[in-house]
N, C-alpha and C positions, 0 to 999 in steps of 0.2 A: 504494499499499499504506500509506504514512504517513497519508494523509488518511482511509483506511478505519479505521485505528486511532484517529486523533485525534478524529474526530467522536463515536464512542461514549464515549470518555473524557471529552470535554467535556460530553456529556449527563449522564453520571454525576456530574460535578463540580457542574453546575448544579442537579441534583436534590438533591444533598447540601446545597448552600448554601440552597436553598429550604426544605428540611426543617429546617435549623438555625435559620433565621429564624422559621419557623412555631412552633418549640419554644421560642423565646426567651420569657422570662417577661414577662407583660403588667404591667409596673410602671414607675413613673416614679422610683422611689427608687434612688439610686446604690448604696446599701449592700445592696440585694436582687439586684444583678447580680454575675456573675463578672467578672474583669478582661477576659476576651476578649469577653464580651457587651457590656461598656461600650465597648471599642475598636471593635467593629463598629458600635455605635450612633453613635458620634462620626464614624466614617468615613461613615456613611449621612446625616449632616447634623444630628444632634442636638448642637448646639454651644452651647446656652444652658443654664445650670444656675442654679437658685435655691438660695441658702444661707439656710435658715430659722433665725432667731435667737429663742430663747425666754427662759428664765430660771427659776430655782427660787426662788420667794418666797411669802410668805404671801399669801393672798387671802381673809382673814377666816376665822372658824371654820367656814364652811359650804362652802368650796372647797378642793380639793387643792393642794398646793404646786407640782405640775407642770403647772398649768393652762396657762401660756404655751407650754410645750413641746408639749403635746398639740394645742393650738389652732393654732399656727403650722404644725405638720406636716400637719394635715388641710387647712388652708386652702392651703398651698403645693401639696399634691396637686391640689386642685381647680383652682388656677391653672394648673399645668403641663398638666393634661389639657385645659383650655380652649385653651391655646396650641398643643398638639399636637406640638411638637418640643422639648420642654423636660424636663429632668431635675431631681431634687431631692436635694441633699446631706443628710447627717445633720444633725439639729437641734443647734445650739450651745446647751447648757443652762446653761453657767456664764458669768455676765455680771456687770457692776457692779451692786450692789444697795445700796450705802451703806458707811459706815465700820464696821470691826469693833471698833476700840478707840479711842474709845468707840463702842458700837453706835449707828447712826443709821438713820433711814428704816425699811425693811422688816427690817433686821437686828435690830430690837428684838423680833422674833417668832421663836420656834423653827423651825428648818427652812430658813430663808432662807440661801442660799449666795452670797457675793459675792467677786469678784476685782477687782483694781485696773483702772482704765481702760486703762493702758498694757499690762498683761498681756492684757486682752481684745483690744485693738487688734492686738497681735502674733499672737495666736491666730487672729484673723480674717484678718489679712494672710497668714499662711502657709498657711492653708486655701485662700485664694484663689490664692496662688502655685502650690500643688499642682494645683489645677484647671486653671489656664492651662497648666501643663506638659503635662497629659494631652490638650490640644486644645480645651478650651472657650474660646470667644471672647467670650461675654457672660455675665458672672457677676453675679447679681442678689442684693443683700442685702434680705431681708424681716425687719424687726425688729418683734416683737410687743409691745415694751415701750418706753415713752417715754424712759427714762433714758439709753439708749446710742445714740440716734439720731445725736448728734454724732460719736460714735466711728466709726459706720459711714461717715458722710460723710468724716471724716478719712482713713480707710483708703482709700476709693474715690478721693479727690482725689490722695493720695500715689502710688497705683499707676498711676492714669491719666496722671499726669505722667511716670512712669518708662516706661510702655508706649506713649507717644504715637506712636512710629514703628511700632507693631505693630497687628494687627487686634484685639487683645484690649482689652476695656473692662469696667470695673466700675461697677455701677449701684446706688447707695444710694437706693432709691425711697421718698421721703416719702409718696407716695400711699397706700401700704398702711396706715401708721399713721394717716394722716388719715382714711381711710375707716372705720377701726375706732373712731375717736373722734369726729371732727367730723361726718362724714356720718351715721353711725349715731345720734348724739345728736340730730341734726336730725330724723331719721325718727321717733324716739321722741317728740320734742316735738310733731310734727305729730299724733301720736296722743293728745295731751293729758297726757303725763306730765311732771311738773315737774322741774326740774334737780336739786333736792335729793333726789329719789327716783331719778332716773337715775344720779346719782353719778359719781365719777371712779375708784373702785376698789372692786370687789366689791359694787357696788350693783345696781340693776335692770338696767342695760345689760351689765355685766360678767357677771353671773350668767345672764342670758338667753342671751348669746352662748355661754357654756359649756354650757348645756342644749341648745342647737341643735347644737353640735359633738359632745358626748358627755355624756349625763345622768349618767354615772358620776363626772363631775368634781365634782358638786354633792351635798352632803348635804341632801336635801330637808327633813328635819325641822328642821334648824338654820336654813335660809334662811327657814323659816316661823315662826320661834320668837317672833315678836312684837316684834322690835326696831323701834323707831320711828325716823323720820328725825331725824338730828342728835342723837340721844339722848346718845351718848358722843363725838361728833366724832372718830371714827376710833381711839378707844382700843382697840377690838377688831380693828383692821385694815380696817374698813369705812367708806367714805365714800359714803353713799347708802342706799337701802333695797331689799333684794332680795326682799321678800315677795311682790311681784306678778310676779316673773320667770317667763317661759314660753319654751319652745323657739320658739314662733311669733314672739315678739318678737325673739328672737336671730337667726332666719332673716333679718330685715331687715339685720342687721349682716353675716351671711355673704354675702348677695347683693351688698351694697354693696362689701365688701372685694374679692370675687373680680372683680366687673365692672370696678371702677375700677383694680385692679391689673393685670388683663390688658391693659386699654387703655394703662396707663402703660408696661408692658413693651414692647408693640408700638411705641409712640412712641420709647422709648429705644433700641430695637434696629432701628429703621427698618423695622418689619414693616407691611404693608398688606393 
């Protein structure tokens, strides 16, 4: 009698579980899941999470202040989807951007938001501690801006020393930023673009990458406004020349960043 009752009940439970999994949202973003959906995904083996780090800073008169935040979120999603068992935490949009008093670096331009390095490190550290608490074992920092790469490494080193006897590891991947700068620049050089046009901030490379990610990040009429290379040497927040920027050129950067970062995460987390 017990067996006759138990088997139908088990069948109902299995069906309910299958339906719940089928109805789970198809997303890699942690903040688009409920807590119970996230719990189930971690139990099912999704124990790697990307922490995308952006920044709110000027990118010349032709690109929006949130360029880094949009870019790193889109790229993190592509990387997570390529890996297949990885989630993406909310973007960290508040990062070190220079001194406030007196204003230095990007802080000389309206809209840039800066926090001290130690504050940033603490924020990153406790976001990471939270993710470990909930069951993630590989926590990957992807920083879209060069200024805080050292802070990412410092936090990763500190936590990895503390967690040496646990399965949890933190990975500050330099490959992501290298692909976005060195590899992408080399690809543009091979197409005949000179360094002073490619630029290092809001020039051809930066603007093309933004166009490939989301054209709404770029004010097209301003990027084509006739600014010549090295005319004002960065006084308008631009180093380089964005006038020949295209989404097609930006796709070179997207492809390099995604491919090289996916391979770096596989190596770091012993995936094959």
